[in-house]
C-alpha positions, 0 to 999 in steps of 0.5 A: 500498500505504499506505492500507491491507495487501493480503492479498498484502503481509501474504503477502509479509511471512510469508513474508520474516520465515519466510525469515529465521528458516529461513536463520538454522536453516539455518545451522549445518546448512551447516558454514561453507558446507562441504557443498551440500546444506545451504548451497544450500537455505540460500542459496535461502531467503534469496534468497527472502526478499530478492525479497519483501522487493524485492516488497514495496518496490517494490509501495509499502511504506515500508523505514523501516517494513518495517526495524524491523518486520522488527527485532523480529519476527524474533528473538522468532520466532528465540527461539520457534522456538529455544526450542519445537523446538530446545529451547533452555532460555532464561530468564524474564529473557533472554527479558523482557529480548528482548521489551522490547528488541523492542518498543522497536523496534517503537514506535521505527518508529512515532514 
């Protein structure tokens, strides 16, 4: 996987990111893991995400590239979801600083 990204690797990465964001959104529904149904769903979403991450690593993806990339993509996806879907407010300053910090993390993974 070091030479070129395969479609499988891209799909697995998208599942990892979606699982991390989805699991985080579901955490509120678990009511501190006292709601069994939501807790099981949240755990299953996180488990699927970690399973796909393990597959990516097993297939040769570099952990030193994946983790910083996830550290940049997951927060931006979560912010986008929170603002667009959940209706949370966000000032331009907050969005700008979060975008800048994610860009710095992504850039640091390339150095």
